[in-house]
C-alpha positions as CSV (number, residue, x, y, z in Angstrom):
1,M,12.9,152.0,43.2
2,D,16.3,150.5,44.2
3,Y,17.7,149.1,41.0
4,L,20.7,147.6,42.7
5,L,18.7,145.7,45.4
6,L,16.2,144.3,42.8
7,P,18.7,142.3,40.7
8,L,20.6,141.2,43.9
9,L,17.4,139.7,45.4
10,S,16.5,138.3,42.0
11,F,19.9,136.6,41.8
12,F,19.1,134.6,45.0
13,V,15.6,133.7,43.8
14,G,17.2,132.5,40.5
15,I,19.5,130.2,42.5
16,I,16.5,128.8,44.3
17,V,14.6,128.2,41.1
18,G,17.6,126.5,39.4
19,L,18.2,124.3,42.5
20,T,14.6,123.2,43.2
21,G,12.4,124.2,40.3
22,I,10.1,126.1,42.7
23,G,9.9,129.5,44.3
24,G,10.2,131.9,41.4
25,A,6.8,133.7,41.2
26,S,6.0,132.7,44.8
27,L,9.0,134.8,45.9
28,I,9.4,137.5,43.3
29,T,5.8,138.7,43.1
30,P,5.5,139.2,46.9
31,M,9.0,140.7,46.9
32,L,7.8,143.3,44.3
33,I,4.6,144.0,46.3
34,F,6.1,144.3,49.8
35,I,9.6,145.5,49.4
36,F,9.3,147.7,46.3
37,Q,5.6,148.7,46.8
38,V,4.6,147.7,43.3
39,P,0.8,147.3,42.6
40,P,-0.2,143.6,42.5
41,S,-1.5,143.7,38.9
42,I,1.9,145.2,37.7
43,A,3.8,142.8,39.9
44,V,2.1,139.7,38.6
45,S,2.4,140.7,34.9
46,S,6.0,141.9,35.2
47,D,7.0,138.8,37.1
48,V,5.4,136.5,34.5
49,V,7.5,138.1,31.7
50,A,10.6,138.1,33.9
51,A,10.2,134.5,34.9
52,T,9.9,133.4,31.3
53,L,13.5,134.0,30.5
54,M,14.7,132.6,33.8
55,K,12.8,129.3,33.2
56,V,13.8,129.1,29.5
57,V,17.5,129.5,30.5
58,G,17.1,126.9,33.3
59,S,15.3,124.4,31.0
60,V,18.0,124.7,28.3
61,K,20.6,123.9,31.0
62,H,18.6,120.9,32.2
63,W,18.1,119.7,28.7
64,Q,21.8,119.7,28.1
65,Q,22.2,117.7,31.3
66,K,19.5,115.3,30.2
67,T,17.7,115.9,33.5
68,L,14.1,116.2,32.2
69,D,11.3,114.0,30.7
70,T,10.3,115.4,27.3
71,E,7.1,113.4,27.0
72,V,5.7,114.7,30.3
73,V,6.7,118.3,29.3
74,K,4.9,117.9,26.0
75,W,1.6,116.6,27.2
76,L,1.4,119.0,30.2
77,A,2.0,121.9,27.8
78,F,-0.9,120.8,25.6
79,G,-3.2,121.6,28.5
80,S,-1.3,124.3,30.4
81,V,-0.9,126.7,27.5
82,P,-4.6,127.1,26.6
83,G,-5.4,127.0,30.3
84,S,-3.1,130.0,31.0
85,L,-4.6,132.0,28.2
86,L,-8.0,131.4,29.7
87,G,-6.7,132.7,33.0
88,V,-5.4,135.9,31.3
89,G,-8.7,136.2,29.5
90,I,-10.5,136.3,32.9
91,L,-8.1,139.1,34.0
92,H,-9.0,141.0,30.9
93,L,-12.7,140.6,31.7
94,I,-12.3,141.8,35.3
95,K,-10.2,144.8,34.1
96,R,-12.7,145.7,31.4
97,T,-15.8,145.6,33.6
98,G,-14.2,147.6,36.3
99,E,-16.7,146.3,38.9
100,H,-14.0,144.8,41.1
101,N,-10.6,146.0,42.2
102,L,-8.1,143.9,40.2
103,D,-5.3,144.5,42.7
104,N,-7.3,143.4,45.7
105,I,-8.5,140.3,43.9
106,L,-4.9,139.4,42.9
107,L,-3.6,139.9,46.4
108,R,-6.2,137.4,47.8
109,L,-5.6,134.9,44.9
110,L,-1.8,135.1,45.4
111,G,-2.1,134.5,49.1
112,I,-4.5,131.6,48.8
113,M,-2.5,130.0,46.0
114,I,0.9,130.2,47.7
115,L,-0.6,129.0,51.0
116,L,-2.3,126.0,49.4
117,I,0.8,125.0,47.5
118,T,3.1,125.4,50.5
119,V,0.9,123.5,53.0
120,L,0.6,120.6,50.6
121,A,4.3,120.5,49.8
122,L,5.4,121.0,53.5
123,V,3.1,118.2,54.7
124,Q,4.6,115.9,52.1
125,L,8.2,116.9,53.0
126,L,7.7,116.5,56.7
127,L,6.1,113.1,56.3
128,L,9.0,111.9,54.1
129,T,11.5,113.3,56.6
130,F,10.1,112.3,60.0
131,F,7.9,109.3,59.0
132,P,9.8,107.6,56.1
133,K,7.9,104.4,56.7
134,F,4.5,106.1,56.6
135,T,2.9,105.5,53.2
136,L,0.1,107.7,51.9
137,P,-2.3,106.2,49.4
138,E,-0.6,106.5,46.0
139,L,-2.2,108.4,43.2
140,P,-2.5,106.4,40.0
141,K,0.6,106.6,37.8
142,L,-0.2,108.2,34.5
143,D,1.0,106.2,31.4
144,L,1.5,108.7,28.6
145,K,1.5,105.8,26.1
146,T,-2.3,105.5,26.6
147,N,-5.0,107.9,25.5
148,L,-6.4,108.0,29.1
149,G,-3.0,109.0,30.5
150,R,-2.6,111.7,28.0
151,F,-6.1,113.0,28.5
152,I,-5.7,113.3,32.3
153,T,-2.3,114.9,31.9
154,V,-3.8,117.5,29.5
155,I,-6.7,118.3,31.9
156,L,-4.3,118.7,34.9
157,G,-2.1,121.0,32.8
158,A,-5.2,123.1,31.8
159,I,-6.4,123.5,35.4
160,L,-3.0,124.5,36.7
161,G,-2.3,126.6,33.6
162,C,-5.4,128.7,34.3
163,L,-4.3,129.4,37.8
164,V,-0.8,130.5,36.5
165,G,-2.5,132.8,34.0
166,L,-4.5,134.4,36.9
167,T,-1.7,134.8,39.5
168,S,1.7,133.9,37.9
169,V,2.1,131.4,40.9
170,S,2.4,127.6,40.7
171,S,4.1,127.3,37.3
172,G,6.7,125.4,39.3
173,S,5.3,124.5,42.8
174,M,2.0,123.0,41.9
175,F,3.3,121.3,38.8
176,A,6.0,119.8,40.9
177,L,3.4,118.1,43.1
178,V,1.7,116.7,40.0
179,L,5.0,115.4,38.7
180,I,5.7,113.7,42.0
181,G,2.2,112.3,42.5
182,F,1.3,111.1,39.0
183,F,4.7,110.5,37.2
184,R,7.0,109.3,40.1
185,L,10.0,111.3,38.6
186,D,13.3,111.1,40.5
187,A,14.7,114.2,42.1
188,R,16.9,115.3,39.3
189,K,14.5,114.7,36.5
190,L,11.7,116.3,38.6
191,V,13.5,119.7,38.7
192,G,14.4,119.7,35.0
193,T,11.0,118.6,33.9
194,D,9.3,121.1,36.2
195,I,11.4,124.0,34.9
196,S,11.0,123.0,31.2
197,Q,7.2,122.7,31.3
198,A,7.1,126.1,33.1
199,A,9.2,127.7,30.4
200,I,6.7,126.7,27.7
201,L,3.7,127.7,29.9
202,L,5.1,131.1,30.9
203,L,6.2,131.9,27.3
204,F,2.5,132.0,26.2
205,T,1.3,133.4,29.5
206,S,3.6,136.4,29.2
207,L,2.3,137.1,25.7
208,G,-1.2,137.3,27.2
209,H,-0.1,139.6,30.1
210,L,1.6,141.9,27.6
211,T,-1.8,142.5,26.1
212,L,-3.1,143.6,29.5
213,G,-0.8,146.6,29.5
214,T,0.4,145.9,33.1
215,V,4.0,144.9,32.3
216,N,6.7,147.3,33.6
217,W,9.9,146.8,31.7
218,S,11.9,148.8,34.3
219,L,11.1,145.9,36.7
220,V,11.5,143.1,34.2
221,L,15.1,144.0,33.1
222,P,16.7,144.2,36.6
223,I,15.0,140.9,37.5
224,W,16.5,139.3,34.3
225,L,19.9,140.8,35.2
226,G,19.9,139.0,38.6
227,S,17.8,135.9,38.1
228,V,19.3,134.5,34.9
229,P,22.9,134.1,36.3
230,G,21.2,132.8,39.5
231,V,19.2,130.1,37.8
232,L,22.3,129.0,35.8
233,L,24.3,128.7,39.0
234,G,21.4,126.9,40.7
235,A,21.0,124.4,37.9
236,K,24.7,123.7,37.9
237,V,24.9,122.8,41.6
238,C,21.5,121.1,41.6
239,L,23.2,117.6,41.4
240,I,25.2,118.1,44.7
241,I,23.0,120.2,47.0
242,P,20.8,118.3,49.5
243,Q,17.2,119.1,48.4
244,R,15.1,118.4,51.5
245,P,16.7,121.0,53.9
246,L,16.6,123.6,51.2
247,R,13.0,123.0,50.3
248,F,12.0,123.1,54.0
249,I,13.6,126.6,54.3
250,I,11.8,127.8,51.2
251,Y,8.4,126.4,52.3
252,T,8.7,128.1,55.7
253,I,9.4,131.4,54.0
254,L,6.4,130.9,51.6
255,M,4.1,130.2,54.5
256,M,4.9,133.6,56.0
257,V,4.6,135.3,52.7
258,S,1.2,133.8,51.9
259,W,-0.2,134.7,55.4
260,K,0.8,138.3,54.9
261,L,-0.8,138.4,51.4
262,V,-4.1,137.0,52.7
263,Y,-4.0,139.1,55.9
264,Q,-3.3,142.3,53.9
265,V,-6.7,142.2,52.1
């Protein structure tokens, strides 16, 4: 294990997370698997714990800058937290029965999740960039002042939270699509809200993964060492960096990563 390379790469991932709210688990987990040859089950659990501090630090920074929507964060968390614990419970069941190889299952799930998220986000980005006048049918905007709006928000949070509990992926990426589609948040509030809801979600998800016994602290600590300064720097310059070119680069990388994950199985 190269303990100098891991924090260095984590620093760059932290910058991406602070800038865009996406890319943390989607980049760190495959990085651990492919570059550092870490078994998928250990990579997922260690990344969940490592990402928690990164997201918490980023959310505090965005809260200080008032670039988040606290109501959206609260109601998504009401669904995502129990959903993530359900996902971890499924991993416990798979591990206890021993009928299936947990690492192979997680590789396939990771690849499919990252591919799905990236394709959806990339299509949306390309349409906005090259066909700005093209209008897709809009999803209904959720009003959190109504019981129906709150109920749908909680359900969406629960579904995505379960997927995060299983794979560690989408705490930022898939939730970002929900925030865009159902809440129409502007670019700056989108990033802060996305990071803040992910911080709450991952806090509980990491507790669940600690009970699996697959967290490797010799991976978590170097990731913290690099990613925390990175996410602080990213959040600081979030207001001045053009978002679209940056997201296009990230999505292109994620497409290649997801293909390798699926093809590997």
